[in-house]
C-alpha positions as MATLAB code, in Angstrom:
seq = 'MRHKAIDLFHAYTGNSISREGACIVSALFDPDSEYAKYEMVAYKKLQAVYLSAAGLTFQTDANKLYVLVEPASYAQKDKEPFQRTKDKQIPHRFSELEIFTTRKQSRIMVSKKPVMVYSSFTIPKPLNDGFAFLFYNQPDVTESIASFLETTLIKENKLNKEEAGKAVGLISKSLCKFTVWDA';
ca = [
       0.000    0.000    0.000;
       1.242    3.491   -0.844;
       1.918    5.909    2.012;
      -0.617    8.667    2.597;
       2.105   11.324    2.759;
       5.838   11.710    2.248;
       8.361   14.533    2.539;
       8.141   16.331   -0.804;
      11.874   16.511   -1.459;
      12.347   12.842   -0.517;
       9.541   12.004   -2.936;
      11.382   13.918   -5.646;
      14.727   12.171   -5.054;
      12.928    8.812   -4.837;
      10.968    9.475   -8.042;
       7.650    8.982   -6.220;
       5.862   12.248   -6.958;
       2.443   11.391   -8.301;
       1.804   12.511  -11.869;
      -1.929   11.883  -11.525;
      -2.463   14.358   -8.697;
      -1.673   15.127   -5.095;
      -1.810   17.865   -2.486;
       1.331   19.505   -1.140;
       1.176   20.976    2.350;
       4.029   23.312    3.222;
       4.765   25.628    6.125;
       7.063   28.502    6.886;
       7.580   29.318   10.570;
       8.971   32.553   11.968;
      11.897   31.532   14.216;
      11.229   34.481   16.554;
       7.482   34.076   17.107;
       4.526   31.752   16.572;
       3.747   33.404   13.207;
       3.262   30.751   10.529;
       2.282   30.607    6.891;
       0.832   27.382    5.513;
       0.107   26.600    1.866;
      -1.892   23.731    0.452;
      -1.451   23.167   -3.296;
      -3.482   20.552   -5.163;
      -2.598   19.560   -8.706;
      -3.627   17.023  -11.325;
      -1.971   15.763  -14.522;
       1.593   16.785  -13.771;
       3.550   17.411  -16.967;
       7.001   17.882  -15.429;
       8.751   18.582  -12.150;
      12.291   19.829  -11.716;
      14.601   21.089   -9.003;
      15.916   24.654   -9.262;
      17.601   27.128   -6.936;
      14.121   28.365   -5.931;
      12.837   24.868   -5.008;
      10.750   22.250   -6.818;
       8.879   23.598   -9.818;
       5.765   21.759  -10.998;
       4.459   22.273  -14.518;
       0.718   21.871  -14.153;
      -2.374   23.815  -13.143;
      -3.141   23.891   -9.437;
      -5.339   25.258   -6.668;
      -3.685   27.023   -3.719;
      -5.076   27.605   -0.265;
      -3.359   29.784    2.342;
      -3.444   29.840    6.135;
      -1.814   32.418    8.388;
      -1.377   32.007   12.120;
      -0.697   35.432   13.552;
       0.305   35.734   17.231;
      -1.180   38.506   19.391;
       2.256   40.154   19.506;
       2.490   40.586   15.720;
       3.194   44.298   15.183;
       1.683   44.656   11.696;
      -1.667   42.956   12.226;
      -3.541   45.880   10.631;
      -1.581   45.530    7.367;
      -3.401   43.598    4.651;
      -1.812   40.136    4.138;
      -0.941   40.864    0.497;
       1.080   43.931    1.582;
       3.287   42.202    4.150;
       6.926   41.178    3.805;
       7.488   38.193    1.527;
       7.864   35.598    4.294;
       4.570   36.730    5.892;
       2.637   37.527    2.725;
      -0.273   35.761    1.057;
      -2.225   37.007   -1.994;
      -5.379   37.986   -0.095;
      -7.116   40.935    1.500;
      -8.791   40.510    4.892;
     -12.172   40.380    3.113;
     -11.041   37.241    1.233;
     -10.208   35.354    4.429;
     -12.114   33.513    7.111;
     -10.678   34.931   10.347;
     -11.105   33.856   13.926;
      -9.368   34.953   17.093;
      -8.167   32.504   19.735;
      -8.431   32.948   23.502;
      -4.798   34.180   23.529;
      -5.701   36.755   20.843;
      -3.839   34.984   18.020;
      -5.631   35.221   14.687;
      -6.098   32.343   12.293;
      -6.762   33.385    8.685;
      -7.849   30.913    6.001;
      -8.527   31.528    2.298;
     -12.271   31.541    1.696;
     -11.690   29.996   -1.713;
      -8.675   28.544   -3.506;
      -6.494   30.566   -5.839;
      -6.148   29.063   -9.326;
      -2.554   28.773  -10.535;
      -2.017   28.271  -14.256;
       0.881   26.409  -15.898;
       3.377   26.139  -12.991;
       4.146   26.720   -9.336;
       7.233   26.356   -7.152;
       7.522   24.929   -3.648;
      10.617   26.338   -1.903;
      12.900   24.082    0.098;
      11.788   24.372    3.742;
      13.830   26.544    6.087;
      14.297   26.244    9.866;
      11.476   24.049   11.177;
       9.364   24.425    8.039;
       8.184   21.456    5.998;
       6.744   20.371    2.669;
       4.783   17.120    2.510;
       3.158   15.458   -0.473;
      -0.237   13.909    0.320;
      -1.231   11.350   -2.283;
      -4.677   11.750   -3.836;
      -6.453    8.936   -2.022;
     -10.125    8.850   -1.014;
      -9.329   10.148    2.498;
      -6.790   12.812    1.472;
      -8.795   15.692    2.990;
      -9.135   13.864    6.311;
      -5.419   12.993    6.308;
      -4.471   16.631    5.722;
      -6.919   17.807    8.388;
      -5.512   15.402   10.974;
      -1.936   16.378   10.135;
      -2.728   20.111   10.330;
      -4.596   19.789   13.613;
      -1.567   18.107   15.203;
       0.777   20.703   13.676;
      -1.312   23.679   14.831;
      -1.332   22.337   18.381;
       2.383   21.566   18.449;
       3.882   24.427   16.434;
       1.411   27.252   16.990;
       0.387   26.425   20.557;
      -3.335   26.264   19.794;
      -5.513   24.184   22.068;
      -7.440   21.237   20.619;
     -10.688   23.190   20.288;
      -9.017   26.104   18.457;
      -7.037   23.779   16.209;
     -10.267   21.916   15.437;
     -12.006   25.150   14.470;
      -9.086   26.152   12.230;
      -9.053   22.733   10.577;
     -12.808   22.997   10.013;
     -12.277   26.226    8.067;
      -9.369   24.696    6.159;
     -11.343   21.560    5.270;
     -14.261   23.668    4.063;
     -11.908   25.496    1.683;
     -10.071   22.311    0.630;
     -13.405   20.920   -0.561;
     -13.568   23.836   -3.025;
     -10.479   22.650   -4.926;
     -11.466   22.291   -8.574;
      -8.389   20.676  -10.123;
      -9.396   17.204   -8.961;
     -12.864   17.596  -10.487;
     -11.590   18.132  -14.033;
];
């Protein structure tokens, strides 16, 4: 039986990246705070994949979903997410995000709907404690991603189980809007 998920760069070196479709979950963590940026990228019918200085580039159409975890201490919380520095930026305005505030005043922001990416996208090699995992397109892929993210949000972002569950509920709702697997 095939694994549900594998480190993306190990999958590349082991020639086990699915050409039929998969979902890549990556994260970038701020080493000085609990600020985190997560990306979920689903693709289908991969034409080519290659390693470059920027990371792994996939030649295919894809859907992207973004999640920001913003600690209460974040100094630029009033700045629109698309206007932030590159490592903290996502291509959304506040009005395009589902936002909820935790008991510790951290904000969780989730794309209301996926962004369509045409022709190619690149996943950078993870830095610090970041990661990039490839989730194979199996019948329970959404549940596998949700379980993984719930554990990660609790461990890395210090959310409690209830808050992580609420965040994962918003993420799952948006993941179900991915269109590339429907084509």
